[in-house]
GUDO-830925 format. One record per residue (C-alpha): x, y, z; residue in one letter; residue number from 1. Coordinates in Angstrom, 2 decimals, decimal comma. Example, Ala and Ser with C-alpha at 12.3 -4.5 7.8 and 13.67 -1.06 7.14 Angstrom:
// residues 2
       xx       yy       zz  residu  num
    12,30    -4,50     7,80       A    1
    13,67    -1,06     7,14       S    2
This chain:
// residues 102
       xx       yy       zz  residu  num
     0,00     0,00     0,00       A    1
     1,31     3,40    -0,76       R    2
    -0,06     6,85    -1,24       G    3
     0,90    10,45    -0,98       G    4
    -0,42    13,43     0,86       R    5
    -0,47    16,37    -1,54       R    6
     0,16    20,05    -0,91       H    7
    -0,84    23,06    -3,01       A    8
     1,86    22,31    -5,61       G    9
     0,35    18,87    -6,24       G   10
     3,48    16,89    -5,31       R   11
     3,38    14,07    -2,76       P   12
     4,82    14,94     0,65       T   13
     4,35    11,59     2,40       T   14
     5,00     8,12     1,01       L   15
     3,53     5,09     2,77       F   16
     4,86     1,58     2,21       V   17
     3,32    -1,58     3,63       G   18
     4,39    -5,20     3,92       F   19
     2,44    -8,41     4,40       N   20
     3,70   -10,46     7,37       S   21
     2,69   -13,64     9,17       S   22
     3,02   -11,60    12,41       N   23
     0,70    -8,83    11,18       G   24
     1,18    -6,25     8,44       I   25
     3,68    -3,43     8,81       E   26
     3,16     0,09     7,39       V   27
     5,86     2,77     7,42       F   28
     5,95     6,35     6,15       K   29
     8,52     8,74     4,78       S   30
     8,51    12,49     4,24       T   31
    11,94    12,45     2,53       A   32
    12,05    14,08    -0,92       A   33
    13,42    10,87    -2,49       A   34
    13,32     8,00     0,04       P   35
    15,80     5,29    -0,90       S   36
    16,92     3,52     2,30       V   37
    15,14     2,07     5,34       M   38
    16,32     4,96     7,51       A   39
    14,16     7,31     5,38       D   40
    11,04     5,62     6,82       F   41
     9,49     5,76    10,29       T   42
     7,16     3,44    12,14       G   43
     5,22     3,43    15,40       N   44
     6,05     6,35    17,73       A   45
     8,47     7,74    15,11       G   46
    11,01     4,89    15,34       C   47
    13,41     4,51    12,40       V   48
    12,46     1,57    10,17       A   49
    14,84    -1,35     9,99       G   50
    15,64    -2,58    13,50       P   51
    13,42    -5,44    14,67       L   52
    12,28    -3,28    17,57       A   53
    10,67    -0,75    15,17       C   54
     7,11    -1,79    14,48       R   55
     5,00    -0,21    11,76       G   56
     2,49     2,59    12,26       L   57
    -0,23     1,46    14,63       G   58
     1,95    -1,57    15,61       T   59
     2,07    -4,92    13,81       S   60
    -1,24    -5,77    12,16       G   61
    -2,66    -2,56    13,67       F   62
    -2,80    -4,49    16,92       G   63
    -4,32    -7,63    15,38       L   64
    -1,80   -10,32    14,34       P   65
    -4,48   -11,91    12,13       S   66
    -4,19    -8,86     9,80       N   67
    -1,50   -10,52     7,72       R   68
    -2,33    -9,15     4,27       Q   69
    -2,84    -5,69     2,78       I   70
    -5,53    -5,78     0,10       F   71
    -5,63    -2,05    -0,68       D   72
    -4,52     1,28     0,69       G   73
    -5,14     4,94    -0,11       R   74
    -3,85     8,20     1,28       A   75
    -6,57    10,86     1,06       L   76
    -6,65    14,50     2,09       T   77
    -9,84    16,22     3,22       F   78
    -9,25    19,92     3,79       G   79
    -6,08    20,21     5,85       A   80
    -6,28    16,65     7,25       T   81
    -4,65    13,62     5,62       S   82
    -5,64    10,02     6,31       W   83
    -4,29     6,62     5,31       L   84
    -7,02     4,04     4,69       Y   85
    -5,85     0,41     4,63       V   86
    -7,95    -2,70     3,87       V   87
    -6,43    -5,73     5,60       T   88
    -7,24    -9,29     6,51       G   89
    -6,09   -12,85     6,87       S   90
    -7,30   -14,11     3,51       G   91
    -9,83   -16,42     5,16       S   92
   -11,94   -14,08     7,35       A   93
   -13,78   -10,79     6,83       A   94
   -11,64    -7,83     5,78       V   95
   -11,09    -4,82     8,03       R   96
   -10,66    -1,15     7,14       V   97
    -8,29     0,96     9,21       F   98
    -7,80     4,72     9,12       R   99
    -4,59     6,32    10,34       L  100
    -4,15    10,07    10,77       G  101
    -1,10    11,71     9,29       D  102
């Protein structure tokens, strides 16, 4: 899942990247102009992506280890507020929609 928050110039200012995992999905974000290494991304509580101790935004699986797959994701801006919407699931149960504030 990835998406960008846009400012008046129309260019993305935040890039989200997500990974499927048997321990629960992981979603990270970057505000770097041209992210190219793990250290350009942050996870839960602003930790730097890469070390095992850095969990994704909202923690692994958004707190539900059964959320092992990302089916879709969109970053949308309404007025001055940006949101990341992520559709997740296990592949065998009902999907869930999560919304994270930027």
